[in-house]
C-alpha positions in Angstrom: -21.6 -11.5 2.8 -24.8 -12.6 1.1 -28.3 -11.2 1.8 -30.9 -13.1 3.6 -34.5 -12.1 1.8 -37.7 -11.4 4.1 -39.1 -14.6 5.4 -41.5 -16.4 7.9 -40.6 -18.8 10.5 -42.1 -22.3 10.8 -43.9 -20.5 14.1 -45.3 -17.5 12.1 -42.6 -15.1 13.1 -41.8 -12.7 10.5 -38.0 -12.0 10.0 -36.6 -8.7 7.8 -34.4 -9.2 5.2 -30.6 -8.7 6.5 -27.1 -9.6 5.6 -25.4 -12.4 7.0 -21.9 -12.4 8.0 -19.4 -15.5 7.8 -18.6 -16.9 11.4 -15.4 -14.6 12.6 -15.8 -11.9 9.9 -17.0 -9.3 12.1 -13.6 -10.0 14.3 -11.3 -9.8 11.1 -13.4 -6.6 9.9 -12.2 -5.1 13.6 -8.5 -6.1 13.1 -8.3 -4.7 9.8 -9.9 -1.5 10.5 -7.6 -0.9 13.4 -4.7 -1.7 11.5 -5.8 0.7 8.9 -6.4 3.4 11.4 -2.9 2.9 12.9 -1.4 3.1 9.0 -3.2 6.4 8.3 -2.1 7.6 11.9 1.5 7.0 11.9 1.6 7.9 8.0 0.3 11.7 9.0 2.5 12.2 11.8 5.0 15.0 11.4 8.0 13.4 12.7 11.3 14.5 11.3 15.1 14.4 11.8 15.9 17.8 13.0 12.2 19.3 12.7 13.0 20.2 9.5 10.4 19.2 6.6 12.0 19.6 3.4 14.4 21.8 1.4 13.4 25.0 3.5 15.4 25.9 6.6 13.1 28.7 8.0 9.3 27.8 8.3 8.6 31.7 7.1 10.4 31.5 3.7 7.8 30.2 1.7 7.6 27.3 -0.8 10.7 25.6 -1.9 9.2 24.2 -5.2 6.9 26.2 -8.0 4.1 24.5 -9.4 3.5 23.3 -12.2 7.1 21.4 -12.4 8.3 21.3 -15.6 11.2 18.9 -16.9 13.2 20.7 -19.2 15.8 18.4 -20.0 13.5 16.2 -21.7 11.3 18.8 -23.8 13.3 18.7 -26.9 14.0 15.0 -26.9 12.4 12.7 -29.5 11.6 9.4 -28.7 14.3 6.9 -27.9 15.1 4.5 -30.8 14.4 0.7 -30.0 17.8 -1.2 -29.7 18.2 -4.4 -30.8 19.0 -6.8 -27.9 22.7 -7.5 -27.4 23.5 -10.9 -26.4 24.5 -11.9 -23.0 27.1 -14.5 -23.4 30.5 -13.9 -24.6 31.1 -17.1 -26.0 29.4 -18.3 -29.3 26.4 -20.6 -29.2 26.3 -23.2 -32.3 23.1 -24.5 -33.2 22.7 -27.8 -35.1 22.1 -27.2 -39.1 19.9 -29.2 -40.8 20.8 -31.7 -42.9 19.7 -32.4 -46.4 17.9 -35.7 -47.1 19.8 -37.7 -49.8 17.9 -37.8 -53.0 15.9 -41.0 -53.6 17.5 -43.7 -56.2 16.4 -43.6 -59.4 15.8 -46.1 -61.5 18.6 -47.8 -63.8 16.5 -49.1 -66.1 13.6 -47.0 -68.3 11.2 -50.1 -68.3 9.3 -51.3 -65.4 10.3 -54.8 -63.6 7.9 -57.4 -62.8 9.0 -59.2 -59.7 6.2 -61.8 -59.7 7.7 -63.1 -63.2 11.4 -63.6 -61.4 9.7 -66.4 -59.0 11.0 -64.7 -55.9 7.7 -64.3 -54.3 7.5 -60.9 -53.3 
């Protein structure tokens, strides 16, 4: 919803600054507001099975829960330890193991060979 700044039309009429709605936005906002009112209205209804609301059996007994709530079973416990993940399959999974490359061949002679003198044309 952009704001249109004040301006003067070509015929001299001054126009105040205003917000310009997109086409159809007013209708969509009205539908959204009606749905929100219906949700709030149904959410706050006091309808229940047999007219009881919660663990109390009679309206004059008072609250069934004391405040603040305390959870005693978790008061003395330490933080749970991290467990290692367990495999999700029962059969072994074989992975390819890298093979070693063969070592490059070592020369059998201790002197260098000059192929140009052998006449092979390399």
